[in-house]
PASEBA-1860 file (N, C-alpha, C; in nm, 3 decimals):
! residues 217
1> MKINDKIL> 0.073/-0.116/0.047/-0.003/0.019/-0.020/0.086/0.134/-0.004 ~ 0.071/0.219/-0.097/0.111/0.348/-0.085/0.030/0.446/-0.124 ~ 0.041/0.591/-0.003/-0.071/0.605/-0.034/0.017/0.792/-0.033 ~ -0.021/0.894/-0.109/0.059/1.053/-0.093/0.022/1.156/-0.200 ~ 0.038/1.254/-0.208/-0.033/1.344/-0.294/-0.015/1.342/-0.462 ~ 0.053/1.198/-0.485/0.053/1.128/-0.616/0.025/1.051/-0.660 ~ -0.015/0.937/-0.603/-0.097/0.839/-0.597/-0.167/0.763/-0.511 ~ -0.283/0.691/-0.513/-0.331/0.578/-0.470/-0.291/0.444/-0.500
9> NIPPYIST> -0.225/0.403/-0.405/-0.190/0.216/-0.429/-0.251/0.203/-0.354 ~ -0.350/0.069/-0.329/-0.388/-0.023/-0.254/-0.404/-0.163/-0.313 ~ -0.348/-0.216/-0.333/-0.329/-0.361/-0.392/-0.440/-0.436/-0.338 ~ -0.487/-0.559/-0.410/-0.500/-0.538/-0.538/-0.600/-0.482/-0.616 ~ -0.699/-0.368/-0.522/-0.775/-0.296/-0.593/-0.791/-0.171/-0.668 ~ -0.676/-0.130/-0.605/-0.640/0.019/-0.729/-0.468/0.055/-0.708 ~ -0.419/0.126/-0.799/-0.325/0.154/-0.835/-0.310/0.300/-0.944 ~ -0.399/0.371/-0.850/-0.367/0.567/-0.986/-0.342/0.658/-0.944
17> SWEHITSL> -0.317/0.748/-1.040/-0.241/0.895/-0.967/-0.411/0.913/-0.955 ~ -0.362/1.081/-0.834/-0.537/1.105/-0.804/-0.585/1.168/-0.933 ~ -0.485/1.242/-1.033/-0.540/1.316/-1.137/-0.652/1.241/-1.252 ~ -0.626/1.104/-1.170/-0.766/1.018/-1.284/-0.909/0.958/-1.167 ~ -0.867/1.002/-1.018/-1.003/1.004/-0.985/-1.081/1.131/-0.939 ~ -1.194/1.123/-0.942/-1.298/1.250/-0.918/-1.359/1.236/-0.810 ~ -1.397/1.131/-0.713/-1.436/1.190/-0.583/-1.423/1.042/-0.512 ~ -1.458/1.052/-0.337/-1.473/0.928/-0.300/-1.524/0.990/-0.174
25> FTQNELLV> -1.616/0.844/-0.121/-1.678/0.836/-0.041/-1.683/0.674/0.037 ~ -1.777/0.695/0.130/-1.768/0.556/0.237/-1.902/0.581/0.217 ~ -1.912/0.354/0.177/-2.051/0.318/0.181/-2.051/0.176/0.234 ~ -2.154/0.150/0.346/-2.131/0.036/0.394/-2.020/-0.028/0.451 ~ -1.897/0.037/0.533/-1.795/0.027/0.560/-1.676/-0.006/0.470 ~ -1.680/0.082/0.317/-1.616/0.012/0.246/-1.604/0.180/0.164 ~ -1.464/0.163/0.168/-1.433/0.287/0.098/-1.473/0.340/-0.085 ~ -1.523/0.382/-0.148/-1.580/0.411/-0.284/-1.492/0.502/-0.342
33> VILKNGAK> -1.428/0.504/-0.489/-1.365/0.565/-0.531/-1.438/0.573/-0.691 ~ -1.440/0.684/-0.730/-1.504/0.704/-0.857/-1.370/0.746/-0.947 ~ -1.345/0.731/-1.041/-1.252/0.739/-1.150/-1.357/0.823/-1.241 ~ -1.236/0.929/-1.322/-1.280/1.004/-1.434/-1.317/0.907/-1.568 ~ -1.305/0.805/-1.596/-1.367/0.730/-1.687/-1.476/0.664/-1.632 ~ -1.491/0.667/-1.492/-1.664/0.633/-1.480/-1.722/0.519/-1.378 ~ -1.539/0.381/-1.406/-1.544/0.301/-1.286/-1.560/0.353/-1.131 ~ -1.639/0.259/-1.039/-1.631/0.273/-0.904/-1.577/0.154/-0.871
41> IEIPNLQG> -1.473/0.176/-0.801/-1.379/0.074/-0.732/-1.420/0.078/-0.572 ~ -1.455/-0.043/-0.523/-1.468/-0.053/-0.382/-1.354/-0.117/-0.302 ~ -1.336/-0.040/-0.181/-1.221/-0.107/-0.118/-1.271/-0.119/-0.020 ~ -1.242/-0.288/0.057/-1.290/-0.319/0.201/-1.175/-0.316/0.278 ~ -1.195/-0.349/0.423/-1.089/-0.370/0.523/-0.989/-0.264/0.533 ~ -1.062/-0.163/0.492/-0.949/-0.038/0.531/-0.941/0.021/0.708 ~ -0.864/0.056/0.792/-0.883/0.065/0.921/-0.932/0.278/0.904 ~ -0.988/0.251/1.004/-1.061/0.389/0.996/-0.961/0.500/1.002
49> EVIEDIFK> -0.844/0.491/1.064/-0.716/0.582/1.001/-0.638/0.585/0.886 ~ -0.655/0.479/0.802/-0.590/0.477/0.722/-0.722/0.577/0.616 ~ -0.840/0.510/0.582/-0.952/0.623/0.580/-0.913/0.757/0.563 ~ -0.940/0.775/0.688/-0.899/0.947/0.701/-0.799/1.012/0.668 ~ -0.715/0.958/0.645/-0.574/0.978/0.600/-0.598/0.987/0.442 ~ -0.639/0.918/0.414/-0.710/0.850/0.229/-0.774/1.023/0.190 ~ -0.864/1.074/0.283/-0.938/1.193/0.288/-0.858/1.335/0.259 ~ -0.804/1.320/0.414/-0.682/1.402/0.373/-0.597/1.437/0.278
57> IHSKVLED> -0.556/1.318/0.205/-0.452/1.389/0.089/-0.572/1.399/-0.019 ~ -0.670/1.336/-0.001/-0.754/1.365/-0.182/-0.773/1.555/-0.130 ~ -0.797/1.549/-0.006/-0.880/1.734/0.004/-0.727/1.780/-0.037 ~ -0.585/1.765/0.039/-0.508/1.872/-0.035/-0.458/1.838/-0.166 ~ -0.500/1.759/-0.244/-0.500/1.752/-0.407/-0.592/1.824/-0.456 ~ -0.694/1.866/-0.424/-0.811/1.931/-0.435/-0.752/2.094/-0.440 ~ -0.717/2.122/-0.307/-0.660/2.214/-0.258/-0.523/2.286/-0.360 ~ -0.476/2.198/-0.392/-0.362/2.250/-0.454/-0.372/2.254/-0.618
65> KSKPKASI> -0.443/2.201/-0.642/-0.549/2.224/-0.826/-0.544/2.361/-0.801 ~ -0.639/2.411/-0.694/-0.742/2.516/-0.712/-0.633/2.632/-0.718 ~ -0.520/2.653/-0.668/-0.448/2.713/-0.638/-0.399/2.790/-0.784 ~ -0.392/2.899/-0.819/-0.341/2.957/-0.928/-0.189/2.954/-0.934 ~ -0.166/2.904/-1.061/0.031/2.860/-1.080/0.056/3.010/-1.106 ~ 0.200/3.030/-1.037/0.302/3.103/-1.045/0.339/3.136/-1.189 ~ 0.339/3.258/-1.209/0.386/3.276/-1.364/0.481/3.382/-1.343 ~ 0.592/3.419/-1.449/0.700/3.475/-1.445/0.652/3.618/-1.512
73> SFGLPSLP> 0.685/3.701/-1.455/0.633/3.826/-1.495/0.802/3.918/-1.545 ~ 0.798/3.980/-1.651/0.912/4.047/-1.719/0.884/4.148/-1.720 ~ 0.760/4.236/-1.622/0.746/4.368/-1.572/0.719/4.453/-1.717 ~ 0.677/4.433/-1.785/0.611/4.503/-1.892/0.488/4.591/-1.884 ~ 0.510/4.722/-1.897/0.393/4.786/-1.871/0.251/4.796/-1.965 ~ 0.177/4.783/-1.875/0.084/4.799/-2.025/0.045/4.894/-2.050 ~ -0.004/4.888/-2.158/-0.036/4.968/-2.268/-0.076/5.120/-2.203 ~ -0.064/5.234/-2.226/-0.123/5.368/-2.173/-0.175/5.398/-2.282
81> TGGLESFT> -0.313/5.482/-2.221/-0.395/5.558/-2.312/-0.375/5.657/-2.416 ~ -0.188/5.701/-2.430/-0.139/5.737/-2.463/-0.071/5.723/-2.597 ~ -0.062/5.576/-2.598/-0.065/5.518/-2.717/0.077/5.463/-2.700 ~ 0.133/5.409/-2.867/0.301/5.351/-2.841/0.372/5.444/-2.782 ~ 0.391/5.531/-2.810/0.515/5.685/-2.738/0.504/5.674/-2.593 ~ 0.372/5.709/-2.562/0.346/5.679/-2.378/0.426/5.531/-2.340 ~ 0.384/5.419/-2.416/0.448/5.303/-2.386/0.610/5.327/-2.389 ~ 0.649/5.305/-2.457/0.812/5.337/-2.486/0.868/5.463/-2.355
89> SAMQHNPE> 0.801/5.559/-2.330/0.876/5.618/-2.253/0.867/5.617/-2.128 ~ 0.803/5.466/-2.062/0.744/5.436/-1.958/0.892/5.363/-1.917 ~ 0.986/5.340/-2.024/1.095/5.220/-1.972/1.211/5.342/-2.035 ~ 1.295/5.275/-1.938/1.439/5.373/-1.973/1.528/5.263/-1.985 ~ 1.641/5.342/-2.025/1.779/5.228/-2.048/1.821/5.233/-1.972 ~ 1.884/5.045/-1.891/1.960/5.030/-1.778/2.067/4.957/-1.803 ~ 2.201/4.984/-1.800/2.324/4.956/-1.854/2.292/4.863/-1.762 ~ 2.305/4.855/-1.609/2.309/4.747/-1.528/2.277/4.625/-1.542
97> QKDAPDIP> 2.166/4.613/-1.664/2.087/4.506/-1.681/2.145/4.506/-1.845 ~ 2.265/4.495/-1.862/2.328/4.481/-2.007/2.282/4.368/-2.024 ~ 2.328/4.256/-1.942/2.324/4.092/-1.947/2.192/4.035/-1.926 ~ 2.071/4.112/-1.919/1.943/4.046/-1.914/1.923/3.926/-1.988 ~ 1.839/3.832/-1.926/1.789/3.710/-2.025/1.721/3.745/-2.118 ~ 1.678/3.681/-2.219/1.633/3.740/-2.343/1.500/3.716/-2.309 ~ 1.401/3.789/-2.385/1.226/3.794/-2.338/1.196/3.681/-2.407 ~ 1.085/3.594/-2.365/1.060/3.472/-2.443/0.978/3.542/-2.571
105> SDIISKIA> 1.045/3.418/-2.663/0.984/3.507/-2.853/0.815/3.568/-2.859 ~ 0.722/3.436/-2.766/0.571/3.470/-2.788/0.578/3.616/-2.738 ~ 0.641/3.715/-2.645/0.602/3.834/-2.585/0.668/3.892/-2.707 ~ 0.811/3.889/-2.749/0.871/3.983/-2.834/0.793/3.975/-2.921 ~ 0.701/3.890/-3.012/0.614/3.881/-3.127/0.478/4.002/-3.094 ~ 0.417/3.939/-2.948/0.315/4.054/-2.893/0.342/4.178/-2.892 ~ 0.483/4.245/-2.841/0.509/4.340/-2.860/0.561/4.427/-2.995 ~ 0.581/4.365/-3.104/0.607/4.420/-3.217/0.482/4.404/-3.264
113> NIAKLFAE> 0.342/4.326/-3.265/0.232/4.345/-3.278/0.165/4.462/-3.255 ~ 0.222/4.481/-3.135/0.153/4.633/-3.084/0.210/4.737/-3.174 ~ 0.358/4.727/-3.207/0.380/4.830/-3.294/0.338/4.847/-3.418 ~ 0.289/4.763/-3.427/0.233/4.718/-3.576/0.039/4.803/-3.593 ~ 0.001/4.775/-3.484/-0.177/4.864/-3.434/-0.096/5.011/-3.426 ~ -0.020/5.026/-3.414/0.064/5.166/-3.424/0.099/5.264/-3.504 ~ 0.144/5.188/-3.598/0.206/5.204/-3.717/0.198/5.326/-3.799 ~ 0.063/5.389/-3.819/0.016/5.500/-3.853/0.075/5.594/-3.787
121> EANMDIPK> 0.112/5.612/-3.688/0.185/5.739/-3.545/0.291/5.759/-3.619 ~ 0.293/5.811/-3.769/0.449/5.824/-3.820/0.506/5.961/-3.750 ~ 0.493/5.985/-3.654/0.525/6.119/-3.615/0.588/6.148/-3.471 ~ 0.581/5.966/-3.469/0.620/5.919/-3.317/0.776/5.919/-3.300 ~ 0.852/5.935/-3.195/1.002/5.914/-3.165/1.023/5.748/-3.154 ~ 1.084/5.732/-3.276/1.141/5.555/-3.271/1.245/5.530/-3.135 ~ 1.189/5.430/-3.040/1.340/5.422/-2.943/1.446/5.317/-3.029 ~ 1.518/5.396/-2.982/1.662/5.320/-3.025/1.751/5.240/-2.892
129> PEDNCNCM> 1.740/5.119/-2.958/1.825/5.043/-2.860/1.994/5.093/-2.823 ~ 2.069/5.053/-2.759/2.171/5.083/-2.739/2.251/4.961/-2.756 ~ 2.380/4.963/-2.798/2.448/4.827/-2.920/2.531/4.755/-2.799 ~ 2.486/4.599/-2.776/2.522/4.531/-2.697/2.471/4.560/-2.569 ~ 2.335/4.584/-2.585/2.293/4.575/-2.455/2.132/4.507/-2.426 ~ 2.115/4.465/-2.323/1.994/4.367/-2.373/1.923/4.385/-2.228 ~ 1.938/4.512/-2.163/1.826/4.576/-2.078/1.678/4.512/-2.135 ~ 1.589/4.555/-2.057/1.441/4.533/-2.075/1.390/4.676/-2.199
137> HCQVSRAL> 1.456/4.808/-2.193/1.403/4.895/-2.297/1.459/4.872/-2.440 ~ 1.602/4.788/-2.380/1.660/4.792/-2.542/1.594/4.639/-2.574 ~ 1.557/4.553/-2.544/1.499/4.475/-2.603/1.345/4.467/-2.665 ~ 1.307/4.563/-2.560/1.149/4.582/-2.626/1.156/4.691/-2.758 ~ 1.258/4.789/-2.746/1.311/4.882/-2.827/1.320/4.782/-2.990 ~ 1.405/4.736/-2.963/1.434/4.630/-3.098/1.288/4.578/-3.163 ~ 1.268/4.474/-3.080/1.111/4.456/-3.083/0.945/4.542/-3.171 ~ 0.988/4.653/-3.115/0.936/4.777/-3.158/0.979/4.803/-3.292
145> QIGMGINP> 1.121/4.798/-3.304/1.152/4.848/-3.498/1.089/4.735/-3.560 ~ 1.146/4.559/-3.531/1.093/4.494/-3.592/0.906/4.497/-3.662 ~ 0.820/4.533/-3.568/0.704/4.539/-3.594/0.687/4.673/-3.636 ~ 0.703/4.749/-3.646/0.719/4.885/-3.734/0.832/4.881/-3.864 ~ 0.883/4.770/-3.880/0.931/4.709/-4.029/1.089/4.864/-4.059 ~ 1.141/4.868/-3.944/1.235/4.959/-3.946/1.370/4.864/-3.974 ~ 1.495/4.887/-4.011/1.570/4.901/-3.973/1.664/4.931/-3.911 ~ 1.723/4.852/-3.787/1.785/4.962/-3.684/1.910/5.019/-3.724
153> ENLDEAVD> 1.972/4.957/-3.827/2.150/5.035/-3.867/2.064/5.152/-3.954 ~ 1.933/5.210/-3.979/1.916/5.293/-4.053/1.824/5.425/-3.965 ~ 1.829/5.399/-3.849/1.810/5.504/-3.743/1.821/5.609/-3.748 ~ 1.949/5.636/-3.756/1.998/5.757/-3.779/1.969/5.887/-3.884 ~ 1.909/5.768/-3.999/1.869/5.874/-4.147/1.721/5.887/-4.122 ~ 1.723/5.953/-4.192/1.583/6.042/-4.192/1.476/5.939/-4.224 ~ 1.358/5.881/-4.137/1.275/5.780/-4.173/1.161/5.838/-4.263 ~ 1.097/5.794/-4.383/0.940/5.840/-4.422/0.823/5.787/-4.386
161> EHDLKFRD> 0.758/5.852/-4.423/0.587/5.779/-4.381/0.626/5.617/-4.401 ~ 0.644/5.632/-4.535/0.650/5.446/-4.592/0.721/5.368/-4.536 ~ 0.831/5.390/-4.497/0.890/5.320/-4.419/0.849/5.280/-4.299 ~ 0.743/5.353/-4.256/0.701/5.342/-4.094/0.582/5.234/-4.137 ~ 0.569/5.208/-4.210/0.424/5.124/-4.267/0.483/4.979/-4.207 ~ 0.374/4.886/-4.145/0.424/4.776/-4.137/0.451/4.679/-4.249 ~ 0.519/4.600/-4.265/0.589/4.500/-4.367/0.508/4.371/-4.322 ~ 0.401/4.298/-4.403/0.358/4.158/-4.383/0.474/4.082/-4.434
169> WDILEEGA> 0.516/4.131/-4.519/0.620/4.012/-4.594/0.738/4.087/-4.680 ~ 0.873/4.000/-4.637/0.997/4.049/-4.717/0.987/3.978/-4.860 ~ 1.026/4.055/-4.965/1.048/3.976/-5.072/1.176/3.994/-5.144 ~ 1.228/3.878/-5.186/1.341/3.885/-5.212/1.330/3.841/-5.372 ~ 1.387/3.895/-5.495/1.416/3.836/-5.632/1.498/3.703/-5.611 ~ 1.477/3.614/-5.638/1.576/3.474/-5.657/1.566/3.488/-5.804 ~ 1.533/3.473/-5.880/1.580/3.450/-6.001/1.455/3.467/-6.120 ~ 1.455/3.458/-6.225/1.368/3.457/-6.325/1.221/3.448/-6.331
177> HLYRVTNP> 1.157/3.536/-6.265/0.992/3.530/-6.187/1.008/3.454/-6.077 ~ 1.096/3.430/-6.018/1.109/3.370/-5.897/1.173/3.445/-5.775 ~ 1.057/3.449/-5.649/1.076/3.523/-5.571/1.043/3.457/-5.416 ~ 1.164/3.511/-5.319/1.163/3.452/-5.214/1.063/3.551/-5.095 ~ 0.976/3.467/-5.031/0.853/3.556/-4.954/0.895/3.551/-4.784 ~ 0.923/3.615/-4.711/0.978/3.595/-4.577/0.891/3.639/-4.502 ~ 0.819/3.621/-4.357/0.775/3.690/-4.264/0.869/3.781/-4.222 ~ 0.871/3.881/-4.159/0.947/3.953/-4.097/0.990/3.936/-3.974
185> LDKNEHYS> 0.888/3.873/-3.922/0.877/3.858/-3.750/0.894/3.692/-3.727 ~ 0.939/3.660/-3.859/0.994/3.482/-3.793/1.059/3.450/-3.906 ~ 1.189/3.445/-3.963/1.263/3.440/-4.031/1.264/3.283/-4.075 ~ 1.214/3.185/-4.021/1.189/3.072/-4.054/1.042/3.033/-4.120 ~ 0.972/3.128/-4.152/0.881/3.120/-4.233/0.912/3.215/-4.358 ~ 0.912/3.103/-4.412/0.928/3.184/-4.589/0.873/3.096/-4.705 ~ 0.854/3.148/-4.872/0.813/3.076/-4.942/0.886/3.098/-5.059 ~ 0.811/3.029/-5.158/0.871/3.056/-5.313/0.767/3.059/-5.359
193> VFLKDPIG> 0.797/3.213/-5.484/0.653/3.222/-5.555/0.718/3.230/-5.694 ~ 0.652/3.140/-5.758/0.667/3.202/-5.931/0.548/3.224/-6.006 ~ 0.625/3.351/-6.101/0.508/3.429/-6.129/0.455/3.411/-6.291 ~ 0.562/3.290/-6.326/0.501/3.276/-6.491/0.430/3.153/-6.531 ~ 0.397/3.171/-6.599/0.249/3.070/-6.624/0.295/2.898/-6.583 ~ 0.253/2.811/-6.509/0.139/2.847/-6.408/0.218/2.929/-6.280 ~ 0.081/3.042/-6.235/0.172/3.092/-6.082/0.128/3.038/-6.005 ~ 0.227/2.981/-5.855/0.208/2.917/-5.785/0.337/2.953/-5.638
201> CTCGKKNC> 0.288/2.873/-5.548/0.342/2.957/-5.425/0.374/2.811/-5.353 ~ 0.475/2.741/-5.252/0.523/2.650/-5.249/0.438/2.628/-5.081 ~ 0.327/2.711/-5.037/0.257/2.725/-4.979/0.146/2.621/-4.976 ~ 0.110/2.611/-5.169/0.025/2.488/-5.188/-0.107/2.526/-5.188 ~ -0.124/2.693/-5.174/-0.271/2.764/-5.165/-0.275/2.855/-5.319 ~ -0.388/2.828/-5.363/-0.422/2.935/-5.495/-0.435/3.056/-5.420 ~ -0.375/3.142/-5.526/-0.435/3.301/-5.499/-0.358/3.323/-5.374 ~ -0.292/3.285/-5.295/-0.235/3.299/-5.178/-0.203/3.433/-5.122
209> EHVKAVLN> -0.176/3.483/-5.017/-0.106/3.615/-5.002/0.021/3.635/-4.964 ~ 0.104/3.532/-5.045/0.213/3.543/-5.060/0.235/3.582/-5.238 ~ 0.144/3.532/-5.318/0.154/3.585/-5.463/0.100/3.700/-5.467 ~ 0.000/3.737/-5.364/-0.001/3.876/-5.366/0.080/4.005/-5.306 ~ 0.108/3.971/-5.199/0.200/4.032/-5.201/0.368/4.085/-5.300 ~ 0.401/3.947/-5.364/0.505/3.987/-5.483/0.418/4.062/-5.600 ~ 0.310/4.022/-5.585/0.180/4.084/-5.753/0.212/4.254/-5.703 ~ 0.191/4.303/-5.541/0.186/4.442/-5.511/0.348/4.503/-5.478
217> S> 0.444/4.459/-5.461/0.559/4.481/-5.443/0.627/4.542/-5.542
END
């Protein structure tokens, strides 16, 4: 017999983890265990102290399940009502955090998408990350630049309104009538588009957005 917060093992009647158990009760001096699959297990000849311990452990397992799971916060401020410029001004470059760990890629993508939503604010100040710095401000700034479709190397140059428009796809001509279409937020997502009859794309779909992007470029 083995009973803890992971498993309920009472040979020869039952041996399973608590996650497969929905409820317990006693009936006619039997311990009755109901499983998630609907099975009903009746266990006889258990001492009162053992049954009490089983109920206590089950109660603890249920309480632990109801507790909210801890999550890691990177301290990103919520988007203020003033728009993207207020968002960027809420963070400051911190050289003491130059070796900070990378922000998870899913959060970086969300930040870039925020920039995409505010891409029309052409008169806003584009945040500039410091070279060789991985502090929160610099990481967020790089993500914003990606979302705005701006080449970081050209930030010191005048940026016209057209450059501030978010790019859905990067397009590179690879040969006669052949183009490479790449997601600017995920370089691993790319397709080849052929514009000579028959027009096609490696995504396998007809009249896909990749073909349209090349035609409109």
